[in-house]
N, C-alpha and C positions, 0 to 999 in steps of 0.2 A: 769410501762412499757407502752409506747404509743401503742394504738390499731392500727391495720393495716387498711388502708383506701383503698377502691376500687373505681375507678372513672368510671362513666357511662356518656357518652355524649348524650344529647337529643337535639331536636330542640329548646328548651327553654333555653339551656345553659348546664352547667356541674353540675352533682350532685354526691356527695361522700357518699357512704354507709359505715358506720362503721361496725366493726365486730359484734357489738351488733345488729345493724339493720339487718345485713345479717342473723343472727340467729333467728330473730323475725318471728312471724306468717305472718305478712303482706308481707314481702319479699318472704317467701316461697310460699305463695298463688299467688303472682304476677308471680314468675318464673314458677309455675305449669300451670297457665293460659296461659302464653306465649308458653310453650311447647305444651299445648293442641291445641292452635290456629295454631301453625306450623304443628301439626299432621293433623288437619282438612284440612288445605290448601294443604297439600301433598296428602291427600286422594281424594280431590275434585279439580282437576286442573281447572284453569279458561281459559286456552288456547283452541283454536279451536280444535275440535276432528274430526276424520274421514278423508276420502279422498274426495277432491273436491275443489271448488273455493269459497272463502268467499266473503262477500259483504262489501261495504262501507255503513255504517248506518248513515243516517242523522236524528238527533233526535231534538225535540223541545217541549217546553211547550205550550199546547193549552190554558189552563186556570190555573192560579196559585191558590193555595189551600185555601179553606175556611172550610173544605176540599171539593174538587171538582174533579170529574173524576172516581167515583165508577161505577161499573157495565157497562163498556163500550161496545159499539157495533159499528163496522166500516164497511162501504161498499164504493165502488168506483162508481163515477158517469160516465156518457158517455165520459167525457174528461179525466177520470182518477183521478179527484180530490176526496180526501177522505171526507166522510160524517160520523159524529160520534154522537151517542147519549150517554148520561151518566147522572148520578145523582150528583147534587151539594147538598151535605148534609148540608152545611153551610146555604144556602138560601132555603133549602127544595124545590128543583125544579128538574124537568126532563128537560135537555137541549139538544139542537141540534146545532152542529158546522159544518161548511163547510169551506174548504180552498179556498178562493178566490184569485185572483191575488194580491190584496192588503193586504192579511192576513186572519186570521180566523174571520169568521162571526158567532157570537153566538146568539141564541135566546132561549126563554123559551117555552117549550112544555106544561108543567103543573106545578103548584106551590101549596105549602101548602097542600101536600097530605101525608106526612109521608112516603116518597118513600124509600123503603129498598130492594126490590127485584131486579131482573135483568131487563135490557132493551134489546130489539131486534129491529133492524132497517133493512129495505129493501127499495129499490127504484123500482118503477114500470117502465113500458116501456116508459112512458113519463118523467121519472126522478123525479116524486113526491115521497117524503119520507113518509113512513109508520112506525110506532113504536108501540110496545106493552110494558107494564110495569105494576107494581102493585101499587095501591093507598092504602097505609097502613091504613089511617084513615077511609076510606070507606070499607076496607077489600074486595077489588075488583080488578080484572085484567081489564086493560083499553087498548083500541085501539085508536090511534090517527093518522090522516092523515092531511097533510098540503095542504090547498087550496091556492088560489092565494095570500091571505092576512093574513090568520090566520090558527091556528090549530083547527081541528074539532075532538072532543073527544067523544068516544062511550064506555059505560060500556059493558063488555063481560059477566062476571060471578062473583058472589059474593061468598066468601068462607073464606078468611083469609087475613093477612096483607102482606105476601110475598110469593115468590116461583119462580121456574124456568119457563121461557116462551120463545118460539121461533116462529118467524113470517116468513111468505112467501107470495108472490103474484104471481099468475100463469099468463100464457100468455093471459088469457082473462080479467085480472085485478081483479079476485076474490081473496079474502084474506083468508089465512089459518093460524091457530094459534094452537100450542100445548102448554099446560101448566099443572101445578099441584100445588095444595095448599100444605102446609107443612103436611107431613105424610098422604097424600091423593093419590088417584089413578091418572093415566095418563088420561088427558082430551084432546079432539080435537074439535076445533070450526072452522066453515067456515062462511064467510060473503058474501052474494050475493048482497050487496048494500042496502038491506032493513032490513034484520034481520039476527041474528046469529042462526046457527044450531049447537048444542052441543051434543057430544056423549062421552061415556067412552070407551077408546081404550082397556085398559087392566083391566079386571074385577077381576083379582086375588087379593088376599089380599097382595098388594105390595105397599110400600110407595115410591114415586118417588121424588128424590132430585135434579137430574140434567137431562136435556133433550136437544135434538137438532133436528130440523125439516128441511127437504129438499124435494123439488119436483123434480120428474124425468121428462123426455122429454114428457111424456103423462100427466103431471100435477098431478100425483098421489103422495100422501104424504108418506114419510118414516120418521121414528122417532127412534133415538138412545136414550136410557135413562138408568139411574142408579136406581136400586131398588132391594130390597131383597139381598143386598151386591153383586150384579152381574151386568154385562153389558147386556142389553136387546135390542131387535130390533123389531119394528113393521112396517109393510108395507101394504098399501091398494091395493088390487087387482082390484078394481072397483066394487066389490060386498061385500067383507069382509076384515077384518084385519087378517093378518098372524103374529103370535107372535113367537119369538124364543129367546133363551138365547145364547148370543155370547161368553161370558167368565164368568165362574163361579168358577175360580181357587182360589178365596179367596174374600176378600173385595176389589173388583175391579170394575171399570166402572165409577169412580168419574170424574166429569167435562166432561162427554161424549159430543163429538163434531162431527157432521156428515157432510160430503160433498159427493156429487155424481159427478163423472167425466163425460166427454162428451159421454161416452158409458153407462151411468147410473150405473156404478159400485160403490158400497158403500165403503167409507173409513171413519173410526172412530178413533179419538184420545181420549185417556182417561188415567186416573191415577190409578195405583195399590197401594192401601193404605198399603198393607202388605210389598211389596218389595220396595216401594217408588220410582217406576219407571214410566216413560212415556211409554205408550203402544200404539200399533197400531193394528187395525183389518181391514181386507179387505175381502169383499165378492167376491170370485172368483169361477165361475162354480158351484154355489149353495152351496159352503162350505166356512166357515170363516177361514182365515189364520191369525194367531196371532203372534206378535213378539214384542220385546222390542226395543224402539227407543233410550232412554237415561236412563242409570242407574247410572250416576255420581251424587252423592249427593242425595238430596231429590227432585226429578224432577216430572214434570207433573201437577203441580198446575195450575188451570185456563186454561187448555188446550184448544186450538182453532185450527181448521184445515181448509185448503183450497187446492183446486186442480187447477193448472193453465191450460192453453189451450193445453199444451203439455202433459197433464196428470201427471205432476210432483206434488208430494204431499209435502205440506209445513205444518209446525206446529209452533205455538208460545205458550210459557208457562213460568211459573215462577219456578225457582229453589230456595228452601228455605234456604239451608245451606249458600250459597253465596249471597242470597237475590238479584238475578239477573234475567233479562229477557233473554230468549234464543230462538233461531230459529233453527228448524231442517228441512232439505230438503232431500227427497229421491233421490239418485243418483244410478241408475242401481239396484244393490242388496244391497247397503249399505246406511247408513244415515250419512249425514254431519251435525254436530251440531256446532253452533257458538254462541258466546255471543253478545247480542244486546245492553244491557244497564246494568251497574253495579254501577252507581253513586247514592248510597243510597239504600233504600229498594224499588226496582222497579220491576214491572212486574205483579202486581195484576190485576185481572179482565181483562185479555188480550182478544183481539178480532183481528182476522186476515183476511185480504183480499189480493188477488193477482191480479195484473193488466195484460194487454195483453202482456207485455214484460216479464212476469214471475217475476216481482219485488214484494216482499212482503211489505204490509203496516200494521202496528200494532198500535192499540190504547191500552193504559194501564194506570194503576193508580200508581202514585209515592207516596207510603205510607209515606215515610220520609218527604216529602214536602207537602203532601195533594193536589197534582196537577194532572191534566189530561195531559198525555204525548202522543206523536205520533212519530213513527219511520218509516222510509222508507229505505229499503235495495236495493241498486243499485249494480248490478254485476260489479265488478271492473276489470281493466286490471290485468292480472295475468300471471306470468311466473314461470317456474320451471328449476332449474339447474340440468343438467345430468352429470354423470361421464365422464371425459375426456377419450375418447377411445384410443388415440394414443399420446404418449409423447416421444420425442427424446431429445438429449442433448441441442439443441438450438431452438426447436420449439415444439408446442403442438396443437392438434386439440381439440377445445372446442365444447361442445354440450349443447343446451338448448331447452326448449319447450315453445312456446306461448300457454298457456292453455286457455286463454279467452281474447277476445278483449274488453269485458266490455261495449258493446254497441257501440263502435267506429267502423268505417268502416275499418280502418287500424291502424297500430302502427309501430313505429321505434324500431327494436330489435337490441340488441348488447350484448357485454359482458364487465363487469368491472373486472380488474385484477390488481394484485400487488405482489411484492415479500413479503414473510412472514416477518412481523415486520415493513413494510413500513406504513407510515401514510396516504398516499393518493392513490386513485384508478386511474388507467389508463382505457381507454375505447377503444374498437375496433370500426372500422367504422360502423355506423348504417345502417341497411337494412330495407326497407319498406316491411311489410307483411300485406296482407288483409285477411288472414285466419289463424286459429289455426294450430299448427304443430311444428315439430322439425326443428331447424335451427343450423348452425355451423359457426365457424370462426377459422382461423389458426393464432396462435401467433408465430411470428418469432423473432430472435435476443435475445433469452433467454440465461441465463448463465447456463452452465452445473453444475450438482450436486448442485442444489438450489431448495428450496421449494417456491411454489407460491400459492396464493389464487385467486379464480375467482367466479363469479356469473352471472347468466343471468339477463338481464335488458330489460325493454320495456318502451317506452315513447310515450305519445300522448297528445299534447296541454297542456304540463306542468304536466300531471299526470305521475309520474315515479313509476314503480313497479320493485322490484328486487327479485330474487329467493334466495334460500339457498346458503350460502357460502361453497364451496368445495375446496379441495387442491390437488396438485400434486407435484412431485419432479422430476426434470430432471436428467437423468443418466449422469455419467461421460463420457467425450469425449474419444473415443478409436482411437489410431493411427494404421490403418490397416497394413501399411508397417512395422511398428515396430513390430506388432504382428506376421506378416508373417516371418520377419527376426528372431524373437525370436523362433518361431516354427522350422524354418530351422536350426538355430544354435543348438537348443535342440536335433533335430534328428541326426545332425552330431556328437554331443558330445556323444549321446547314442550309435551310431554306432561305434565310436572310442573306447569307453569304453568296448563295447561288444567284439570288436576285441582283445583288450588287455587281457580281461578276457579269451578269447578263447585260445590265445597264452600261457597264463600262465597255463591254464588247460592242454594243450598239453605238456608243459615243465614238469609239475608235473607227468603226466602219463609216459612220456619217462624216466624220472629219476627213477621212481619206477620200471620200467621194467629192467633197468640196474642193480639196486641193487639186484633184484631177480636172475639175471644171475650170478652175482658175488657169491652169496650165494651157487649156485649150482656148482660152479667151472667151469663154462663154459667160 
């Protein structure tokens, strides 16, 4: 008896599994793996989440892998151009890249140092780059500044081969550095141009693994750091350090990243190892407010935070289940989370900066290709389709909303519509709008008792955005004269029938009375 054959079509052609193959362990394992993958993809959706306007992300490779692009740090220059430091492990070098009009200009900061720790980059008021990093061979944290023709390197402290470090330059040009050697305490160093002053910030028996430094408007240092399985915070009052525990709910505070807004309010992004969530802490009126930003998948790896000029909070981070780079933005009381890059295992060692337009810039490591990557998010033209508020047999009022101009001064808004099942869209006349808001259009000449699809649209210089497709159905045409005649005829028929019934009732009553008289002999 011939065995049954089941056919599976793949990109490489057609394969037939026999009944014996389908009962084998390899086939069962493959099916179980596919089911598990589908389950995971269902649990962790890749689509944009939250309420808000997404961005168009322009992504590019800065330097192809050797591997290159580990431990990135990005800042923006006076013109908005990105500056990035990173480690090229293939050539054992700390590198510095700047986006020029002709492309990326890459140079070596230091070489042959066994560099394995993080890098931290800042620009001073004159635009000079300053960078800190760990020289593994010397077991030393190093500070480097670029002069007119070369990098000038200065050792800061000797202790171990790697560790977290965070650099800042104040308004007077003085350098501040927070760092920690592995399984060691939090250190703070300041450079006056001639020598380093080093002190221990947290003298408790606490091992610091992640830290982030920021200066307030008075040039006083603030440090968020992970140690003792908690998120901690240190601030300098001008005379002493104030230490506090921000979040001790579990093993939380990993990848602590700190930003101060224009009002010197502290914002911290971090990862909760237990819940596998991206978390956020804000110091408001002397107390810390804590909340979860992203709980989809395994979020919060390599978290980086920035606050724009409008005090809007942005975060960039890696999600491990889907191996993708994500961006989160605070909108009112909610978070808007979007996917930035998912082409491979991307999003390691993220660093985030935000320009004067509120556009985020992210440097990150592409693990699957061993390359340094850069992404810029530009707010795009965005519209939303609203429910049609009025629908008649032959016309309908459509309503949409221009949610964002995406940096344009104006846009042409319209609606696209078609009968259900039609192949092509029709368009209403375009209307120029120079501000966000609700707009409307009236469709005429529709067929009664028919379904239609419609969506809002906006166009500017070839950039076309459309909203969600919604539907409506026109009601059947009603002949008012026929309805009136029908009602009148119905009333007349009811009146006539009522009269007949009344006469019949009187006849029955009269007949009954006669019979009674007869019985009585009257």
